[in-house]
C-alpha positions as CSV (number, residue, x, y, z in Angstrom):
1,X,190.5,2.1,5.6
2,X,192.9,-0.6,7.0
3,X,192.5,-3.9,5.3
4,X,192.6,-7.0,7.5
5,X,194.9,-9.9,7.0
6,X,191.8,-12.0,6.2
7,X,190.8,-9.7,3.4
8,X,194.4,-9.8,1.9
9,X,194.6,-13.6,2.2
10,X,192.9,-14.7,-1.1
11,X,195.6,-13.1,-3.3
12,X,198.4,-14.2,-0.8
13,X,197.1,-17.8,-0.9
14,X,197.0,-17.7,-4.7
15,X,200.5,-16.4,-4.7
16,X,201.6,-19.3,-2.5
17,X,199.9,-21.9,-4.7
18,X,201.7,-20.7,-7.8
19,X,205.0,-20.3,-5.9
20,X,204.7,-23.8,-4.6
21,X,204.0,-25.1,-8.1
22,X,207.2,-23.3,-9.2
23,X,209.3,-24.8,-6.4
24,X,207.9,-28.3,-6.8
25,X,208.7,-28.3,-10.5
26,X,205.2,-28.1,-11.9
27,X,206.5,-24.9,-13.6
28,X,210.3,-25.5,-13.9
29,X,212.9,-22.8,-14.5
30,X,212.6,-21.4,-18.0
31,X,209.1,-22.7,-18.6
32,X,206.3,-20.4,-19.7
33,X,203.1,-20.2,-17.6
34,X,199.8,-20.8,-19.3
35,X,197.9,-17.8,-20.5
36,X,195.9,-15.9,-17.9
37,X,192.5,-17.2,-19.0
38,X,193.8,-20.8,-19.1
39,X,195.6,-20.5,-15.7
40,X,192.6,-18.9,-14.1
41,X,190.5,-21.8,-15.3
42,X,193.0,-24.4,-14.1
43,X,193.2,-22.8,-10.6
44,X,189.5,-21.9,-10.4
45,X,190.1,-18.3,-9.6
46,X,189.1,-14.9,-11.0
47,X,191.4,-13.2,-13.5
48,X,191.7,-10.0,-11.5
49,X,192.9,-12.0,-8.4
50,X,195.3,-14.1,-10.6
51,X,196.7,-10.9,-12.2
52,X,197.5,-9.4,-8.8
53,X,199.2,-12.7,-7.6
54,X,201.2,-12.9,-10.8
55,X,202.3,-9.3,-10.4
56,X,203.6,-10.0,-6.9
57,X,205.4,-13.1,-8.2
58,X,207.1,-11.0,-10.9
59,X,208.1,-8.3,-8.3
60,X,209.6,-11.0,-6.0
61,X,211.7,-12.3,-8.9
62,X,210.0,-15.7,-9.5
63,X,208.6,-14.7,-12.9
64,X,209.7,-12.5,-15.8
65,X,207.5,-11.1,-18.6
66,X,208.9,-11.6,-22.1
67,X,207.3,-9.8,-25.0
68,X,205.7,-12.2,-27.4
69,X,206.3,-15.1,-25.0
70,X,204.4,-14.4,-21.8
71,X,205.4,-15.0,-18.2
72,X,208.4,-17.3,-17.7
73,X,209.8,-18.8,-14.6
74,X,213.2,-17.4,-13.5
75,X,216.3,-19.5,-12.7
76,X,216.9,-17.6,-9.5
77,X,215.8,-14.3,-7.9
78,X,217.5,-11.3,-9.5
79,X,220.0,-9.2,-7.6
80,X,220.6,-5.6,-8.5
81,X,223.3,-3.3,-7.2
82,X,221.7,-0.4,-5.6
83,X,222.5,0.5,-2.0
84,X,222.2,3.0,0.9
85,X,218.6,4.0,0.5
86,X,217.3,6.1,3.4
87,X,213.7,5.9,4.7
88,X,211.3,7.1,2.0
89,X,209.6,9.4,4.4
90,X,213.0,11.3,4.6
91,X,213.8,11.1,0.9
92,X,210.4,12.1,-0.4
93,X,209.7,14.7,2.3
94,X,207.8,16.5,3.3
95,X,205.4,13.6,3.5
96,X,203.2,12.1,6.2
97,X,202.9,8.3,6.7
98,X,199.3,7.1,6.8
99,X,199.0,3.6,8.3
100,X,196.7,1.3,6.4
101,X,197.4,-1.9,8.3
102,X,199.5,-2.9,11.3
103,X,199.3,-6.6,11.8
104,X,201.1,-9.9,12.2
105,X,201.2,-12.3,9.2
106,X,202.5,-15.7,8.3
107,X,205.6,-15.7,6.0
108,X,205.1,-15.4,2.2
109,X,207.6,-16.6,-0.3
110,X,209.1,-13.0,-0.3
111,X,209.6,-12.9,3.5
112,X,210.8,-16.6,3.6
113,X,213.4,-15.7,1.0
114,X,214.5,-12.4,2.4
115,X,214.0,-12.7,6.2
116,X,214.7,-16.4,6.4
117,X,211.4,-16.8,8.3
118,X,210.5,-20.4,9.1
119,X,207.0,-21.7,8.4
120,X,204.6,-21.1,11.2
121,X,206.3,-17.9,12.4
122,X,204.6,-14.6,12.8
123,X,206.0,-11.4,11.3
124,X,205.1,-7.8,12.0
125,X,203.6,-6.3,8.8
126,X,203.1,-2.6,8.2
127,X,201.3,-1.3,5.1
128,X,201.5,2.5,4.7
129,X,200.7,5.2,2.2
130,X,203.1,8.1,2.0
131,X,201.2,11.3,1.3
132,X,202.6,14.6,0.1
133,X,200.8,17.9,0.1
134,X,197.8,16.7,-1.8
135,X,198.8,13.4,-3.4
136,X,199.7,9.9,-2.4
137,X,203.3,9.4,-3.6
138,X,204.3,5.9,-2.4
139,X,202.9,2.6,-1.0
140,X,205.1,0.7,1.5
141,X,204.9,-2.9,2.6
142,X,207.4,-3.6,5.5
143,X,208.1,-6.7,7.5
144,X,210.2,-7.2,10.6
145,X,212.0,-10.4,11.4
146,X,210.5,-12.9,13.9
147,X,210.4,-11.8,17.5
148,X,213.0,-14.3,18.6
149,X,215.5,-12.9,16.0
150,X,214.9,-9.3,17.1
151,X,215.2,-10.3,20.8
152,X,218.6,-11.8,20.0
153,X,220.0,-9.3,17.6
154,X,218.2,-6.0,18.0
155,X,215.8,-5.8,21.0
156,X,215.5,-2.0,20.8
157,X,214.0,-2.3,17.3
158,X,211.4,-4.8,18.5
159,X,210.5,-2.6,21.5
160,X,210.2,0.5,19.3
161,X,207.9,-1.3,16.9
162,X,205.5,-2.1,19.7
163,X,204.6,1.6,19.9
164,X,203.6,1.7,16.2
165,X,204.6,5.3,15.6
166,X,203.3,7.2,12.6
167,X,206.5,6.7,10.6
168,X,207.9,4.0,8.3
169,X,209.3,0.8,9.8
170,X,212.7,1.7,8.4
171,X,212.6,5.1,10.2
172,X,211.9,3.2,13.4
173,X,214.8,0.9,12.7
174,X,217.2,3.7,12.0
175,X,216.2,5.6,15.1
176,X,216.6,2.5,17.3
177,X,219.9,1.5,15.8
178,X,222.3,4.2,17.1
179,X,225.4,2.2,17.9
180,X,224.1,-0.9,16.1
181,X,225.9,-1.5,12.7
182,X,223.5,-2.1,9.9
183,X,224.1,-3.4,6.3
184,X,221.5,-3.3,3.5
185,X,220.8,-4.3,0.0
186,X,218.2,-2.7,-2.3
187,X,216.8,-3.6,-5.7
188,X,215.1,-1.3,-8.2
189,X,212.8,-2.4,-11.0
190,X,209.9,-1.3,-13.1
191,X,206.3,-2.6,-12.8
192,X,202.6,-1.6,-12.9
193,X,200.5,-0.8,-9.9
194,X,197.7,-3.3,-10.4
195,X,194.1,-2.9,-9.2
196,X,194.4,-2.9,-5.4
197,X,197.5,-0.7,-5.2
198,X,196.0,1.6,-7.8
199,X,193.0,2.1,-5.6
200,X,195.2,2.8,-2.5
201,X,197.3,5.4,-4.4
202,X,194.3,6.8,-6.4
203,X,195.8,5.9,-9.7
204,X,194.7,3.7,-12.6
205,X,195.7,0.0,-12.4
206,X,198.0,0.2,-15.4
207,X,200.0,3.2,-14.0
208,X,203.8,2.5,-14.4
209,X,205.7,2.4,-11.1
210,X,209.2,2.0,-9.6
211,X,209.4,-1.0,-7.3
212,X,212.1,-0.8,-4.6
213,X,212.9,-3.9,-2.4
214,X,215.1,-3.5,0.7
215,X,216.7,-5.9,3.1
216,X,218.4,-4.7,6.3
217,X,220.7,-6.9,8.3
218,X,222.5,-6.9,11.7
219,X,225.6,-9.1,11.8
220,X,224.6,-10.6,8.5
221,X,221.1,-11.7,9.7
222,X,218.1,-9.9,8.1
223,X,216.0,-7.9,10.6
224,X,213.7,-6.1,8.1
225,X,212.5,-6.4,4.5
226,X,210.3,-4.1,2.5
227,X,208.7,-3.3,-0.8
228,X,208.0,0.3,-1.8
229,X,205.9,1.2,-4.8
230,X,206.4,4.7,-6.4
231,X,204.0,5.5,-9.2
232,X,204.5,7.9,-12.0
233,X,204.4,11.5,-10.7
234,X,206.0,10.7,-7.4
235,X,208.9,13.0,-6.4
236,X,212.4,12.1,-7.8
237,X,214.2,9.5,-5.7
238,X,218.0,10.0,-5.2
239,X,219.8,6.6,-5.3
240,X,223.5,5.9,-4.7
241,X,224.6,3.0,-6.9
242,X,227.3,0.7,-5.5
243,X,230.2,-0.4,-7.6
């Protein structure tokens, strides 16, 4: 069942509260966050919701987990050298894309950072599960740049998104970009699914997963950003590492 933007908002709002505290110096670079029970008490939130928000902050490069220390604030978002990833629905095929949510959302810290989206703008957001023969193999979160950016740089992409086809957003971008040069950067890291994504992928919350982040640009300006979660047991993913 598709989850509305309103249902997703509590964890997003909590994410933003902690991200704002990081940016305003409440938790400066290199500092260690309070323990989960203490932080949940300070923020007046449940520990499951806090854990989901902290996991997202870790994925987006604001936090790191150090054994024996806890969660620490990073100096700057990490950058890893993996490039030229094709749409997952091609790489993991044969799979079908099951749409969970097609909506418009306000920018989060992730999309502000990677799409340069100004406050108050609306971004197309697609949440999808990629399903193999009998098993969900990946969860994708994809965002398109604001409409005015697409109208200026890549109107064919914006028009194609309006049809909301049953494929990934990156597939839509690739098919709409014949003759339009694209550049991209992707990051690969390890994480855990967490409760909500575990439910979506029918896996335990503590299932290890590979997290892939992607940013695609036209003339140096980002037009799409994505996060893909591949749990243990997903098909092998071929990756070309840049030098």
